C-alpha positions, -999 to 999 in steps of 0.1 A, spaced: -181 529 604 -146 524 590 -124 495 598 -86 494 598 -87 459 583 -100 474 550 -71 497 545 -39 490 525 -57 464 504 -35 438 488 -44 426 452 -48 389 446 -30 369 435 3 383 447 34 376 426 52 344 438 83 364 442 68 384 471 55 372 505 18 376 511 13 407 531 -24 400 539 -33 387 573 -69 384 586 -81 415 567 -114 412 548 -111 403 511 -131 426 488 -153 410 461 -130 425 434 -101 405 448 -119 371 448 -105 346 423 -105 308 417 -129 279 416 -139 254 443 -120 225 424 -88 244 430 -90 232 467 -88 195 458 -50 195 452 -44 219 481 -58 192 504 -45 162 485 -8 173 487 -5 173 525 -25 140 528 -3 119 506 16 112 537 39 87 554 17 92 585 -10 73 567 13 43 564 20 46 601 -17 48 611 -27 20 587 0 -3 602 -13 6 637 -47 -9 629 -31 -43 621 -9 -41 652 -41 -35 673 -52 -70 662 -76 -64 633 -81 -84 602 -75 -66 569 -112 -62 561 -119 -48 596 -91 -23 591 -105 -12 558 -139 -6 573 -124 15 601 -103 35 575 -135 44 555 -154 53 587 -125 74 600 -126 94 568 -162 105 571 -153 136 593 -137 151 562 -173 162 554 -171 185 585 -138 200 572 -156 208 540 -186 223 557 -164 246 578 -144 256 546 -176 272 532 -175 299 558 -143 313 543 -158 327 511 -190 336 530 -171 358 555 -141 368 535 -117 363 563 -99 335 583 -115 309 604 -99 323 636 -119 355 630 -151 337 620 -152 318 653 -159 351 670 -195 344 661 -193 311 681 -174 322 712 -178 359 713 -151 386 709 -133 379 741 -141 342 743 -127 336 709 -93 351 720 -91 324 747 -101 295 725 -79 305 696 -49 313 718 -52 279 735 -69 254 712 -58 268 679 -21 271 688 -21 237 705 -35 219 675 -11 237 652 19 229 673 10 192 676 6 187 639 37 206 630 56 184 654 41 151 642 49 158 606 83 172 612 89 141 634 81 118 605 105 135 581 132 137 609 131 99 616 130 91 579 158 115 570 179 102 599 173 66 588 186 74 553 216 94 566 224 65 589 229 43 558 258 65 546 275 68 580 257 96 599 244 77 629 241 101 658 205 92 671 198 127 683 219 152 664 210 140 629 172 141 633 174 174 651 194 189 622 169 175 597 141 190 617 157 225 617 164 224 580 129 212 571 113 236 595 131 266 580 119 257 545 84 252 558 83 286 574 93 301 540 63 285 524 41 300 551 57 334 546 50 334 508 15 323 517 -18 316 498 -6 324 463 23 300 465 2 273 481 -26 275 455 -2 275 426 24 250 437 4 224 455 -12 208 423 24 201 412 34 189 446 4 166 448 12 151 414 49 145 424 40 130 458 13 107 442 39 94 417 65 87 445 40 71 469 24 49 442 59 37 432 66 29 469 33 11 470 43 -10 440 73 -23 459 53 -29 491 25 -50 475 47 -80 468 53 -84 505 16 -83 515 0 -114 529 -33 -112 512 -46 -141 532 -34 -125 565 -50 -137 597 -43 -121 630 -22 -143 653 -49 -140 679 -82 -131 662 -102 -106 682 -139 -111 690 -165 -93 710 -154 -64 732 -116 -67 724 -125 -63 687 -148 -34 692 -122 -18 714 -95 -21 687 -118 -7 660 -130 22 681 -95 32 691 -85 30 654 -114 52 644 -105 78 670 -69 79 657 -81 82 621 -108 108 628 -85 131 646 -68 141 614 -98 156 595 -113 170 628 -81 190 633 -85 210 601 -107 238 614 -84 261 594 -101 250 562 -118 285 558 -84 301 555 -76 282 523 -110 289 507 -115 325 517 -102 340 484 -129 322 464 -158 343 451 -187 346 476 -210 331 449 -190 298 448 -214 269 455 -210 255 490 -215 219 479 -186 223 455 -164 236 483 -174 207 505 -168 181 478 -134 195 468 -121 198 503 -135 165 517 -125 144 487 -91 161 484 -83 151 520 -101 118 522 -92 100 490 -54 99 494 -58 93 531 -81 62 525 -58 48 498 -24 52 516 -37 43 550 -50 11 535 -15 5 520 -1 10 555 -24 -18 568 -13 -41 539 23 -32 547 20 -44 583 9 -79 572 43 -84 555 65 -71 583 75 -93 612 73 -79 648 111 -78 651 113 -55 621 84 -33 634 102 -29 668 129 -10 649 103 15 638 79 18 609 103 40 590 131 15 592 108 -14 582 95 4 552 128 15 539 141 -20 542 114 -32 517 125 -7 491 154 -10 466 185 12 474 177 37 446 141 43 458 148 49 494 163 84 490 135 93 466 109 82 491 125 102 519 126 133 497 88 126 491 82 124 528 101 157 533 81 174 505 49 162 520 59 175 554 67 209 540 34 209 522 13 200 552 32 221 577 35 250 553 -3 251 552 -6 247 590 20 274 597 3 298 572 -31 295 588 -17 295 624 2 327 616 -31 346 615 -41 334 650 -22 360 668 -38 388 648 -73 374 654 -68 375 692 -55 411 692 -18 406 695 -1 434 676 20 413 653 21 409 615 14 376 598 50 370 587 67 374 621 38 353 635 47 325 611 82 325 624 70 322 660 47 293 651 76 275 634 98 280 664 72 265 687 66 235 664 104 229 660 109 229 698 82 203 703 95 182 675 130 182 690 116 171 723 97 142 707 128 132 687 147 127 719 120 110 738 99 87 717 94 67 685 74 78 655 47 51 660 42 59 697 41 97 691 16 95 663 -8 72 681 -7 90 715 -9 125 703 -36 119 677 -58 103 703 -53 131 728 -58 157 701 -93 145 696 -103 159 730 -98 194 716 -103 190 678 -135 170 680 -155 196 699 -140 227 682 -146 213 647 -181 201 656 -193 234 671 -178 253 640 -197 230 615 -229 233 636 -227 271 636 -223 271 598 -254 250 595 -274 270 620 -266 303 603 -270 288 569 -234 300 562 -244 336 564 -217 356 580 -211 394 579 -174 402 577 -180 438 590 -198 425 621 -170 400 627 -145 428 629 -166 450 651 -151 444 686 -168 472 704 -191 465 734 -226 461 722 -216 448 688 -233 419 672 -209 393 685 -202 409 718 -229 388 734 -225 389 772 -195 410 780 -176 396 750 -184 359 758 -208 336 741 -217 310 767 -233 285 744 -202 281 723 -178 280 752 -199 256 773 -205 233 743 -168 227 737 -160 225 774 -186 198 780 -177 181 747 -141 178 757 -149 167 793 -173 140 782 -149 128 755 -122 123 782 -145 99 800 -148 77 768 -111 79 757 -89 49 757 -51 55 753 -18 45 768 -17 79 786 -53 82 798 -83 59 798 -116 74 809 -136 56 836 -166 50 813 -143 36 786 -127 12 811 -161 1 824 -172 -7 788 -142 -29 781 -119 -2 768 -142 10 740 -131 44 727 -163 64 719 -146 97 725 -152 110 690 -189 103 684 -199 111 720 -180 144 720 -196 154 686 -232 145 698 -227 164 731 -211 194 716 -236 198 688 -266 191 711 -255 216 738 -247 243 713 -280 240 694 -300 239 726 -283 268 744 -281 290 713 -318 286 706 -326 293 743 -305 324 742 -322 336 710 -356 332 726 -346 352 757 -327 379 738 -337 377 702 -317 408 693 -285 394 707 -282 366 682 -300 377 650 -279 355 628 -295 323 640 -330 336 630 -318 353 599 -282 363 594 -273 392 571 -257 382 539 
C-alpha cells in the first residue's frame, strides 16, 4: 500500500537558507543523520531560562529553607527521565510525537487529544516564555524613558514572537545547528549574572517563620508540582529526535535529553532560590524581573535582557516548530509553515492578555500548576506506552488511517489510552493545591499537593491494566503489546 506521506521526500539536512518543508512525513533510513549527544544542547539552550530564577525564588517565598528548596529542585527534575524515554520513540517511528500517539489513543481519539491537549500546552508555554521576555524588555526600556506599562511589553512580545516563528519556519536543521552556540552564549550570560547575584545571598538564611509538619509538606509538594510541570510538558521530545538513525541506542537518547534539560534547570533554579534570600519583600513586590535587574550593574542589565530574549526565542522556536505539525497529525489540510504562523498567533494573543492582567510571578506559578493536570497524564501514558511496546513502532502502520487498520481499535478510538488520561487528570484535580483551584482531598490533607505523583500512578496503572485486558479479549487488535513489529 502506498502512502502520500512518502512522496516528495526532503533530503536532510536542508540548507539553513531554506525553510524546512517536511512536516509529519516519515523519514527514510537514508535521510537519518546525527548522534544522540546532539540532543544535549538542543534541550540545554531553552532551559537556561529566567523562569528558573522565578520558580527558584518561589520556593523561598513559600517558606522553605535553602536546603529544603534544593531537595525539591532535585526531585522536581526527575521527570526529565520521562521526557527522555518518550524521545526514543522518534527515531523508532521516524515521525513526530503527535503521530506516534495514534498508537495510544487511536486514529480518531488522537485527533481529539492532540487538538485539545497538544495545542493547549503549546500555547501556555509560548505565552509564559514570551511573558518573561516582555516584562524584562519592558523593565529595561523603562530605564531609558519608555514607560507605558501596556504598550511597551505588547510591542516587545510582537517583535520576539515574529522572530520565534521564523525559527520554527526554518525548522529542525536550524535548531540542531544553532542551539549549541545559543546554549554556550546563554550559559556565559547567566553565569555572569549569577556571579553578581551571589554576593547578595544570605548563606545562613532562615525563613522568617520556619515551617514544620503539614505546612512544610504543603509548601514542598506545591513546589514539586510547579517544577515537575516543565519536563512533563515536553511530550514533543520525539520531534527533535526523529532524524536520528533508528539504530541509535535508546539509553543515549534518554541521557542526552534528560541531562540537557535537567542540569541547567537544577543549577539556575537553585540560583533563583539563593537570589530570593537577598531580596527584601518590598523589592519582590515590584516583580522578580525588577528585583533581579536592580542587583546587576548598568552595563550587564541590557546583556541579561538580550539573553532572556534569546532564551525565549530558543524555547518557543522549538515549541512552535513541534506544535506546527499538530494540525497535520489531526488531518487538517495545512502545511507546516502556515501552521507555525497560526501557533505563533495564538501564543501571542495569550501573552498579550497576560501582560495586561497579571505579574510574571503569578502567571508562572498558576499556569504551571494547572498545566500539570494535562501534561502529567499525557506524558505518563506516552512513556508507559513506549515501555510496554519496547519502543517498537511501525511508521507505516501509524499512517494507515483506514477502518480496520492496526491503530483503528474500536471505531478509531483506543479506550485504554483515553480513559487513562481522563481519570489521571480528574484524580489529579482532587489533589491539586493552587490559588485558582484546590481539590477537596488536598484541602482535607492540609493543602498537600500530590497531583503529580497521584496522576502518574493512576494514569500508568489504568493504561497498563486496560491495555492488557483488551489484548486478552482481542489479541489481534493490539499486536504491538505482545510483540510489535520493528
